MDTraj code that builds the backbone (N, CA, C; nanometers):
import mdtraj as md
import numpy as np

residues = "MET MET GLU PRO ARG HIS ALA HIS SER LEU ALA PRO THR CYS CYS PRO SER SER HIS ARG ASN LEU LYS ALA LYS LEU VAL SER THR GLY THR MET VAL TRP GLN CYS ALA LYS GLN HIS LEU ASN LYS SER ARG LYS ARG ASN LYS SER ASN GLY LEU LYS ILE THR ILE GLU GLY ASN LYS LYS ASN ILE ASN TYR LEU ASP VAL THR LEU ASP LEU THR ARG GLY SER TYR LYS PRO PHE MET LYS PRO ASN ASN LYS ILE LEU TYR VAL LEU ARG GLN SER ASN HIS PRO PRO ALA LEU LEU GLU ASN ILE PRO GLU ASN ILE LYS LYS LEU LEU THR SER ILE SER SER ILE GLN LYS VAL PHE ASP ASP THR ILE PRO PRO TYR GLN LYS ALA LEU ASP GLU SER GLY TYR ASN TYR LYS LEU THR TYR ASN PRO GLN PRO LYS CYS ASN ARG ASN ARG GLN ARG LYS ILE VAL TRP TYR ASN PRO HIS GLY MET LEU THR".split()
xyz = np.array([
    [0.0932, -0.1044, -0.0028],
    [0.0286, 0.0001, -0.0078],
    [0.1022, 0.1044, 0.0157],
    [0.0530, 0.2091, -0.0753],
    [0.1184, 0.3465, -0.0725],
    [0.1033, 0.4536, 0.0138],
    [0.2077, 0.4836, 0.0610],
    [0.2154, 0.5980, 0.1970],
    [0.1526, 0.7053, 0.1687],
    [0.0635, 0.7742, 0.2454],
    [-0.0054, 0.8838, 0.1971],
    [0.0838, 1.0113, 0.2020],
    [0.0591, 1.1001, 0.0631],
    [0.1247, 1.1986, 0.0507],
    [0.1258, 1.3009, 0.1711],
    [0.2149, 1.4099, 0.1554],
    [0.1937, 1.5139, 0.2818],
    [0.1082, 1.6192, 0.2390],
    [0.0375, 1.6856, 0.3368],
    [-0.0892, 1.7714, 0.2742],
    [-0.0200, 1.8649, 0.2153],
    [0.0729, 1.9474, 0.2410],
    [0.1541, 2.0495, 0.1862],
    [0.1749, 2.0355, 0.0214],
    [0.2054, 1.8960, -0.0252],
    [0.2284, 1.8559, -0.1681],
    [0.0880, 1.9143, -0.2706],
    [-0.0244, 1.8738, -0.1625],
    [-0.1473, 1.8991, -0.2148],
    [-0.2298, 2.0094, -0.2032],
    [-0.1867, 2.0700, -0.0871],
    [-0.2731, 2.2086, -0.0341],
    [-0.2021, 2.3192, -0.1282],
    [-0.3056, 2.4234, -0.1157],
    [-0.2719, 2.5311, -0.1726],
    [-0.1412, 2.6116, -0.0923],
    [-0.0911, 2.7237, -0.1437],
    [0.0367, 2.7745, -0.0922],
    [-0.0237, 2.8486, 0.0333],
    [-0.1584, 2.9041, 0.0262],
    [-0.1988, 2.9606, 0.1295],
    [-0.1939, 2.8984, 0.2761],
    [-0.2057, 2.7478, 0.2513],
    [-0.2479, 2.6898, 0.3562],
    [-0.1279, 2.7174, 0.5113],
    [-0.1656, 2.7637, 0.6019],
    [-0.0942, 2.7809, 0.7272],
    [0.0247, 2.6888, 0.7435],
    [0.1495, 2.7226, 0.8012],
    [0.2559, 2.6480, 0.8058],
    [0.2017, 2.5377, 0.9175],
    [0.1169, 2.5635, 0.9865],
    [0.0880, 2.4749, 1.1231],
    [0.0397, 2.3494, 1.0240],
    [-0.0477, 2.3506, 0.9600],
    [-0.1039, 2.2426, 0.8675],
    [-0.0093, 2.1654, 0.7726],
    [0.0808, 2.2266, 0.7299],
    [0.1665, 2.1487, 0.6230],
    [0.2369, 2.0307, 0.6796],
    [0.2391, 1.9888, 0.8144],
    [0.2879, 1.8711, 0.8496],
    [0.2014, 1.7643, 0.8685],
    [0.0809, 1.7717, 0.8560],
    [-0.0538, 1.6877, 0.8682],
    [-0.0012, 1.6101, 0.7385],
    [-0.0874, 1.4849, 0.7555],
    [-0.0596, 1.3978, 0.6423],
    [-0.2334, 1.3891, 0.6019],
    [-0.2400, 1.3424, 0.4878],
    [-0.3566, 1.3891, 0.4208],
    [-0.3863, 1.2082, 0.3532],
    [-0.4992, 1.1915, 0.3626],
    [-0.5462, 1.0696, 0.2721],
    [-0.6787, 1.0962, 0.2214],
    [-0.7201, 1.0770, 0.1026],
    [-0.8557, 1.1056, 0.0722],
    [-0.9134, 0.9669, 0.0167],
    [-1.0247, 0.9566, 0.0851],
    [-1.0834, 0.8347, 0.0325],
    [-1.2222, 0.8658, 0.0129],
    [-1.2841, 0.8707, -0.1013],
    [-1.4037, 0.9296, -0.1199],
    [-1.4359, 0.8789, -0.2876],
    [-1.5694, 0.8869, -0.3010],
    [-1.6340, 0.8359, -0.4108],
    [-1.7051, 0.9643, -0.4664],
    [-1.6705, 1.0020, -0.5749],
    [-1.7473, 1.1281, -0.6253],
    [-1.7508, 1.1203, -0.7848],
    [-1.8741, 1.1873, -0.8557],
    [-1.8693, 1.1851, -0.9820],
    [-1.8731, 1.3405, -1.0420],
    [-1.7816, 1.3223, -1.1338],
    [-1.8023, 1.4492, -1.2366],
    [-1.8461, 1.4180, -1.3815],
    [-1.9187, 1.5427, -1.4408],
    [-1.9457, 1.5279, -1.5685],
    [-1.8717, 1.6233, -1.6257],
    [-1.8230, 1.6227, -1.7541],
    [-1.7784, 1.7474, -1.8333],
    [-1.7586, 1.6826, -1.9514],
    [-1.7278, 1.7546, -2.0642],
    [-1.6946, 1.7624, -2.1819],
    [-1.5839, 1.8018, -2.2335],
    [-1.4775, 1.7095, -2.2748],
    [-1.3686, 1.7328, -2.3196],
    [-1.2874, 1.6563, -2.4022],
    [-1.1809, 1.6906, -2.4645],
    [-1.1174, 1.5681, -2.5670],
    [-1.0481, 1.5135, -2.5111],
    [-1.0403, 1.3912, -2.5522],
    [-0.9512, 1.2471, -2.5227],
    [-0.8018, 1.2838, -2.4843],
    [-0.7701, 1.3914, -2.5189],
    [-0.6146, 1.4000, -2.4825],
    [-0.6074, 1.4851, -2.3472],
    [-0.7294, 1.5520, -2.3384],
    [-0.7311, 1.6188, -2.2105],
    [-0.7526, 1.5151, -2.0673],
    [-0.8163, 1.4048, -2.0931],
    [-0.8368, 1.3126, -2.0078],
    [-0.6794, 1.2263, -2.0040],
    [-0.6229, 1.2317, -2.0837],
    [-0.5062, 1.1247, -2.0820],
    [-0.4049, 1.2264, -1.9976],
    [-0.4236, 1.3584, -2.0153],
    [-0.3244, 1.4475, -1.9520],
    [-0.3639, 1.4333, -1.7810],
    [-0.4777, 1.4261, -1.7652],
    [-0.5166, 1.4468, -1.6290],
    [-0.4897, 1.3133, -1.5844],
    [-0.4750, 1.1896, -1.6356],
    [-0.4656, 1.0785, -1.5716],
    [-0.3070, 1.0787, -1.5532],
    [-0.2618, 1.1155, -1.6301],
    [-0.1003, 1.1460, -1.5987],
    [-0.0400, 1.2121, -1.4712],
    [-0.1171, 1.3282, -1.4635],
    [-0.0968, 1.4488, -1.3824],
    [-0.1659, 1.3663, -1.2254],
    [-0.2711, 1.3134, -1.2258],
    [-0.2852, 1.2283, -1.0912],
    [-0.1977, 1.1160, -1.0590],
    [-0.1622, 1.0574, -1.1573],
    [-0.0549, 0.9437, -1.1382],
    [0.0570, 0.9824, -1.0461],
    [0.1047, 1.1080, -1.1330],
    [0.2448, 1.1640, -1.0774],
    [0.2130, 1.2288, -0.9443],
    [0.1162, 1.2643, -0.8899],
    [0.0749, 1.3301, -0.7552],
    [0.0241, 1.1888, -0.6772],
    [0.0489, 1.0789, -0.7247],
    [0.0153, 0.9622, -0.6241],
    [-0.1288, 0.9347, -0.5774],
    [-0.1713, 1.0129, -0.6821],
    [-0.3527, 0.9974, -0.6520],
    [-0.4092, 0.8646, -0.7338],
    [-0.4805, 0.8037, -0.6836],
    [-0.5542, 0.6655, -0.7644],
    [-0.6764, 0.7094, -0.8050],
    [-0.7159, 0.7791, -0.9061],
    [-0.8427, 0.8233, -0.9818],
    [-0.9117, 0.7337, -1.0935],
    [-0.9767, 0.6787, -1.1063],
    [-1.0400, 0.6050, -1.2047],
    [-1.1111, 0.7284, -1.3106],
    [-1.1018, 0.7232, -1.4250],
    [-1.1720, 0.7995, -1.5226],
    [-1.2288, 0.7295, -1.6333],
    [-1.3611, 0.7386, -1.6325],
    [-1.4441, 0.6771, -1.7294],
    [-1.5131, 0.7610, -1.8169],
    [-1.4823, 0.7353, -1.9904],
    [-1.5411, 0.8163, -2.0523],
    [-1.6659, 0.7943, -2.1252],
    [-1.7180, 0.8526, -2.1917],
    [-1.8374, 0.8195, -2.2915],
    [-1.9634, 0.7235, -2.2099],
    [-1.9880, 0.7735, -2.1026],
    [-2.1010, 0.7491, -2.0284],
    [-2.1992, 0.8339, -2.0572],
    [-2.3536, 0.7181, -2.0903],
    [-2.4637, 0.7942, -2.0943],
    [-2.5435, 0.8127, -1.9466],
    [-2.5511, 0.6712, -1.9190],
    [-2.6096, 0.6455, -1.7527],
    [-2.5103, 0.6450, -1.6450],
    [-2.5309, 0.7024, -1.5456],
    [-2.4545, 0.7066, -1.4680],
    [-2.5557, 0.6380, -1.3103],
    [-2.4880, 0.5468, -1.2626],
    [-2.5525, 0.5143, -1.1190],
    [-2.4765, 0.5595, -1.0120],
    [-2.5202, 0.6480, -0.9309],
    [-2.4443, 0.7242, -0.8178],
    [-2.5251, 0.7222, -0.7056],
    [-2.4874, 0.6353, -0.5708],
    [-2.5594, 0.6524, -0.4526],
    [-2.7084, 0.5824, -0.4724],
    [-2.7834, 0.6457, -0.4821],
    [-2.9302, 0.5791, -0.5285],
    [-2.9897, 0.6486, -0.6317],
    [-2.9084, 0.7336, -0.7108],
    [-2.9906, 0.7940, -0.8025],
    [-2.9029, 0.7289, -0.9645],
    [-3.0033, 0.7365, -1.0735],
    [-2.9301, 0.6668, -1.2089],
    [-2.9611, 0.8294, -1.2864],
    [-2.8689, 0.8575, -1.3319],
    [-2.8586, 0.9970, -1.4189],
    [-2.8474, 0.9433, -1.5386],
    [-2.9297, 0.9952, -1.6150],
    [-2.9659, 0.9623, -1.7857],
    [-2.8940, 1.1119, -1.8325],
    [-2.7617, 1.1000, -1.8835],
    [-2.7122, 1.2485, -1.9277],
    [-2.7856, 1.2608, -2.0641],
    [-2.8121, 1.1794, -2.1558],
    [-2.8760, 1.2239, -2.2700],
    [-2.9972, 1.3000, -2.2840],
    [-3.0846, 1.2695, -2.1889],
    [-3.2260, 1.3047, -2.1751],
    [-3.2173, 1.4105, -2.0437],
    [-3.1312, 1.4316, -1.9938],
    [-3.1124, 1.5087, -1.8718],
    [-3.2223, 1.4689, -1.7386],
    [-3.2175, 1.3393, -1.7400],
    [-3.3181, 1.2829, -1.6378],
    [-3.2904, 1.2072, -1.5156],
    [-3.3702, 1.1868, -1.4253],
    [-3.2946, 1.0920, -1.3183],
    [-3.4136, 1.0181, -1.2369],
    [-3.3452, 0.9269, -1.1584],
    [-3.4712, 0.8118, -1.1295],
    [-3.3836, 0.7704, -1.0166],
    [-3.4654, 0.6793, -0.9320],
    [-3.4099, 0.5982, -0.8205],
    [-3.3272, 0.4754, -0.8923],
    [-3.2048, 0.4588, -0.8128],
    [-3.1494, 0.3153, -0.8347],
    [-3.1260, 0.2570, -0.7368],
    [-3.1534, 0.1078, -0.7702],
    [-3.1272, 0.0012, -0.6719],
    [-3.0560, -0.0862, -0.7423],
    [-2.9709, -0.1672, -0.6617],
    [-2.8548, -0.2740, -0.7001],
    [-2.9808, -0.3997, -0.7243],
    [-2.9104, -0.4674, -0.8346],
    [-2.9962, -0.6251, -0.8297],
    [-2.9850, -0.6949, -0.7162],
    [-3.1177, -0.7514, -0.7015],
    [-3.1074, -0.8387, -0.5760],
    [-3.1183, -0.7901, -0.4479],
    [-3.1394, -0.6493, -0.4497],
    [-3.1534, -0.5778, -0.3186],
    [-3.2728, -0.6019, -0.2441],
    [-3.3071, -0.6337, -0.1371],
    [-3.3988, -0.6651, -0.0377],
    [-3.4292, -0.5297, 0.0286],
    [-3.5495, -0.4849, 0.0198],
    [-3.5912, -0.3582, 0.0757],
    [-3.6664, -0.3921, 0.1997],
    [-3.6001, -0.3434, 0.2932],
    [-3.6724, -0.4050, 0.4427],
    [-3.6811, -0.2601, 0.5236],
    [-3.7802, -0.2345, 0.5933],
    [-3.8484, -0.1217, 0.6843],
    [-3.8582, -0.1769, 0.8236],
    [-3.8791, -0.0892, 0.9024],
    [-3.9056, -0.1154, 1.0314],
    [-4.0515, -0.1564, 1.0645],
    [-4.0740, -0.2652, 1.1037],
    [-4.2112, -0.3315, 1.1274],
    [-4.2943, -0.2205, 1.1767],
    [-4.4080, -0.2159, 1.1505],
    [-4.5119, -0.1137, 1.2009],
    [-4.5549, -0.1733, 1.3409],
    [-4.5619, -0.2705, 1.3868],
    [-4.5991, -0.3391, 1.5052],
    [-4.4743, -0.3425, 1.6222],
    [-4.3651, -0.3132, 1.5787],
    [-4.2292, -0.2940, 1.6669],
    [-4.2262, -0.1973, 1.7659],
    [-4.1600, -0.1879, 1.8677],
    [-4.1657, -0.1132, 1.9882],
    [-4.0798, 0.0008, 1.9911],
    [-4.0829, 0.0693, 1.8388],
    [-3.9813, 0.1831, 1.8212],
    [-4.0939, 0.3083, 1.8715],
    [-4.0896, 0.4269, 1.8847],
    [-4.1546, 0.5230, 1.9195],
    [-4.2591, 0.5572, 1.8122],
    [-4.3832, 0.6246, 1.8575],
    [-4.4826, 0.6191, 1.7513],
    [-4.4559, 0.7181, 1.6630],
    [-4.3584, 0.8233, 1.7119],
    [-4.3512, 0.9451, 1.6002],
    [-4.2418, 0.8941, 1.4705],
    [-4.1481, 0.7962, 1.5160],
    [-4.0739, 0.7258, 1.4260],
    [-4.1753, 0.6301, 1.3071],
    [-4.2235, 0.5565, 1.3498],
    [-4.2735, 0.4731, 1.2940],
    [-4.4258, 0.5538, 1.1893],
    [-4.4686, 0.6529, 1.2422],
    [-4.5602, 0.7487, 1.1449],
    [-4.4805, 0.7935, 1.0584],
    [-4.3627, 0.8556, 1.0542],
    [-4.2689, 0.9400, 0.9327],
    [-4.2088, 0.8515, 0.8409],
    [-4.2138, 0.7039, 0.8734],
    [-4.1208, 0.6271, 0.7738],
    [-4.1766, 0.6437, 0.6496],
    [-4.3339, 0.5860, 0.6320],
    [-4.3732, 0.6026, 0.4988],
    [-4.3765, 0.7478, 0.4332],
    [-4.4071, 0.8309, 0.4947],
    [-4.3794, 0.9731, 0.4391],
    [-4.2428, 1.0240, 0.3977],
    [-4.1487, 0.9701, 0.4659],
    [-4.0283, 1.0114, 0.4249],
    [-3.9417, 0.9317, 0.3209],
    [-4.0050, 0.8333, 0.3181],
    [-4.0141, 0.7298, 0.1772],
    [-4.0173, 0.8145, 0.0657],
    [-4.1684, 0.8454, 0.0484],
    [-4.2371, 0.9329, -0.0319],
    [-4.1561, 1.0491, -0.0735],
    [-4.1074, 1.1179, 0.0207],
    [-4.0309, 1.2450, 0.0164],
    [-3.8956, 1.2273, -0.0744],
    [-3.8216, 1.1108, -0.0343],
    [-3.7137, 1.0603, -0.0929],
    [-3.7202, 1.0153, -0.2206],
    [-3.8169, 0.9161, -0.2609],
    [-3.8703, 0.8857, -0.4176],
    [-3.8869, 0.9968, -0.4626],
    [-3.9580, 1.0902, -0.4227],
    [-4.0279, 1.2009, -0.5339],
    [-3.8995, 1.2727, -0.5596],
    [-3.8316, 1.3047, -0.4578],
    [-3.7171, 1.4131, -0.4805],
    [-3.6217, 1.3488, -0.5816],
    [-3.6023, 1.2198, -0.5943],
    [-3.4918, 1.1525, -0.6750],
    [-3.5440, 1.1079, -0.8159],
    [-3.7032, 1.1521, -0.8255],
    [-3.7731, 1.0913, -0.9769],
    [-3.7890, 1.2490, -1.0279],
    [-3.7185, 1.2461, -1.1609],
    [-3.7423, 1.3532, -1.2168],
    [-3.8967, 1.3772, -1.2878],
    [-3.9535, 1.3002, -1.3132],
    [-4.1194, 1.3393, -1.3723],
    [-4.2055, 1.1937, -1.2872],
    [-4.3418, 1.2369, -1.2632],
    [-4.4214, 1.1298, -1.2034],
    [-4.4234, 0.9956, -1.2945],
    [-4.4110, 0.9654, -1.4304],
    [-4.3813, 0.8382, -1.4876],
    [-4.2882, 0.7637, -1.4249],
    [-4.1665, 0.8217, -1.4033],
    [-4.0490, 0.7711, -1.3691],
    [-4.0726, 0.7190, -1.1985],
    [-4.1544, 0.7986, -1.1245],
    [-4.1817, 0.7850, -1.0060],
    [-4.2726, 0.6657, -1.0160],
    [-4.3779, 0.6323, -1.0807],
    [-4.4661, 0.5503, -1.0886],
    [-4.3999, 0.4066, -1.1435],
    [-4.3118, 0.4195, -1.2123],
    [-4.2369, 0.3185, -1.2652],
    [-4.1488, 0.2546, -1.1600],
    [-4.0821, 0.3408, -1.0756],
    [-4.0075, 0.2709, -0.9690],
    [-4.0508, 0.2334, -0.8484],
    [-4.1768, 0.2896, -0.8026],
    [-4.2097, 0.2520, -0.6626],
    [-4.2630, 0.0973, -0.6472],
    [-4.3106, 0.0081, -0.7329],
    [-4.3535, -0.1136, -0.6746],
    [-4.2684, -0.1611, -0.5808],
    [-4.1199, -0.1892, -0.6011],
    [-4.0870, -0.2736, -0.4699],
    [-4.0747, -0.2117, -0.3541],
    [-4.0691, -0.0392, -0.3474],
    [-4.0968, 0.0066, -0.2299],
    [-4.2230, 0.0019, -0.1442],
    [-4.3271, 0.0178, -0.2482],
    [-4.4424, -0.0137, -0.2130],
    [-4.4852, -0.1515, -0.1343],
    [-4.4320, -0.2416, -0.2131],
    [-4.4169, -0.3778, -0.1527],
    [-4.3702, -0.4187, 0.0021],
    [-4.2481, -0.3378, -0.0010],
    [-4.1880, -0.3469, 0.1330],
    [-4.2443, -0.3017, 0.2333],
    [-4.3345, -0.1741, 0.2005],
    [-4.3995, -0.0949, 0.3097],
    [-4.5121, -0.2106, 0.3643],
    [-4.5865, -0.2574, 0.2431],
    [-4.7070, -0.3253, 0.3023],
    [-4.6898, -0.4426, 0.3583],
    [-4.5700, -0.5149, 0.3298],
    [-4.4936, -0.6216, 0.4094],
    [-4.4613, -0.5763, 0.5359],
    [-4.3938, -0.4559, 0.5763],
    [-4.4060, -0.4367, 0.7007],
    [-4.4923, -0.3579, 0.7711],
    [-4.6047, -0.3675, 0.7238],
    [-4.7484, -0.3580, 0.7914],
    [-4.7547, -0.2199, 0.7732],
    [-4.7392, -0.1386, 0.7046],
    [-4.7934, 0.0190, 0.6794],
    [-4.9148, 0.0169, 0.5830],
    [-4.9892, 0.0636, 0.6120],
    [-5.1251, 0.1176, 0.5370],
    [-5.1185, 0.2502, 0.4794],
    [-5.0392, 0.2390, 0.3552],
    [-4.9953, 0.3814, 0.3098],
    [-4.9573, 0.3545, 0.1943],
    [-5.0087, 0.4527, 0.1104],
    [-4.9889, 0.4476, -0.0599],
    [-4.9119, 0.5622, -0.1143],
    [-4.7807, 0.5044, -0.1939],
    [-4.7085, 0.6121, -0.2454],
    [-4.7577, 0.6864, -0.3379],
    [-4.7324, 0.8032, -0.3242],
    [-4.7853, 0.9127, -0.4378],
    [-4.6729, 1.0030, -0.4667],
    [-4.6639, 1.0716, -0.5958],
    [-4.5731, 1.1517, -0.6245],
    [-4.6242, 1.2980, -0.5691],
    [-4.5560, 1.3534, -0.5021],
    [-4.5878, 1.4833, -0.4733],
    [-4.4634, 1.5581, -0.4518],
    [-4.4446, 1.6520, -0.5801],
    [-4.2928, 1.7167, -0.5747],
    [-4.3324, 1.8469, -0.4726],
    [-4.2366, 1.8806, -0.4087],
    [-4.2184, 2.0059, -0.3308],
    [-4.1944, 2.1210, -0.4348],
    [-4.2582, 2.2291, -0.4228],
    [-4.1957, 2.3375, -0.4983],
    [-4.0777, 2.3994, -0.4595],
    [-3.9928, 2.4513, -0.5506],
    [-3.8749, 2.5327, -0.5500],
    [-3.9059, 2.6473, -0.4394],
    [-3.8143, 2.6533, -0.3289],
    [-3.8466, 2.7549, -0.2704],
    [-3.7128, 2.8837, -0.2771],
    [-3.7689, 2.9701, -0.3234],
    [-3.6684, 3.0879, -0.3438],
    [-3.6480, 3.1671, -0.2094],
    [-3.5414, 3.1622, -0.1627],
    [-3.5052, 3.2347, -0.0294],
    [-3.4326, 3.3643, -0.0575],
    [-3.5229, 3.4517, -0.0764],
    [-3.4963, 3.6000, -0.1197],
    [-3.5310, 3.6797, 0.0455],
    [-3.4556, 3.6372, 0.1076],
    [-3.4799, 3.7327, 0.2468],
    [-3.3881, 3.8503, 0.2539],
    [-3.4372, 3.9661, 0.3513],
    [-3.3633, 4.0530, 0.3416],
    [-3.2751, 4.0670, 0.4613],
    [-3.1506, 4.0955, 0.4057],
    [-3.0326, 4.0923, 0.5164],
    [-3.0309, 4.2005, 0.6062],
    [-3.0080, 4.1749, 0.7432],
    [-3.0171, 4.2602, 0.8443],
    [-2.8615, 4.3367, 0.8103],
    [-2.8657, 4.4726, 0.8026],
    [-2.7384, 4.5398, 0.7917],
    [-2.7522, 4.6529, 0.8886],
    [-2.6254, 4.6323, 0.9756],
    [-2.6007, 4.7309, 1.0868],
    [-2.5227, 4.8453, 1.0295],
    [-2.5516, 4.9534, 1.0556],
    [-2.4573, 5.0458, 0.9920],
    [-2.3912, 5.1170, 1.1117],
    [-2.2700, 5.1476, 1.0916],
    [-2.1587, 5.2015, 1.2189],
    [-2.1111, 5.3508, 1.1780],
    [-2.1373, 5.4310, 1.2217],
    [-2.0867, 5.5617, 1.2167],
    [-2.0396, 5.6207, 1.3423],
    [-1.8757, 5.6061, 1.3392],
    [-1.8169, 5.6333, 1.4286],
    [-1.8390, 5.7773, 1.4940],
    [-1.8472, 5.8142, 1.6341],
    [-1.8624, 5.9540, 1.6519],
    [-1.7720, 6.0731, 1.6087],
    [-1.8599, 6.1572, 1.5555],
    [-1.7995, 6.2701, 1.4862],
    [-1.7584, 6.2430, 1.3433],
    [-1.8147, 6.1214, 1.3139],
    [-1.7969, 6.0884, 1.1378],
    [-1.9161, 6.1097, 1.0806],
    [-2.0073, 6.1845, 1.1403],
    [-2.1489, 6.1778, 1.0461],
    [-2.1190, 6.2728, 0.9113],
    [-2.1742, 6.2059, 0.8140],
    [-2.1678, 6.2408, 0.6575],
    [-2.3309, 6.2757, 0.6247],
])
top = md.Topology()
chain = top.add_chain()
for i, resn in enumerate(residues, 1):
    res = top.add_residue(resn, chain, resSeq=i)
    for name in ("N", "CA", "C"):
        top.add_atom(name, md.element.get_by_symbol(name[0]), res)
traj = md.Trajectory(xyz[None], top)
């Protein structure tokens, strides 16, 4: 296994000197989508390899499964993703959990599936396994598509004006 590189070799030059002695190791999963020529991808691979980074770069993808969402890059749509042979299990309705928790499970599943479905048809096509799991867990709840409106947060900022004594204009 390769030794992690020092943070100062990857950090920007404005990093405080006290942080330069820290060792950094990044273990993460991410997805980036960009359009570029193949030569740029090859340069990026070489640069990452010379820095000791192990980054997998895949090109010409039309569909990407990332976490619990499938992104369709050609149509600009998205839908819930589930690994094959995945068994969905929810807390049983008759279990000894707090009532507030049990009441919120179906509603939260609906909110999650609605938020990761681009349109109602996609939602309707993907809910059968989730609805079946809810029914098997004892919940009497019908999953329906209910998109939340986008909220524009245009709140007024509180501005405090400071005029030092004798500097009135």
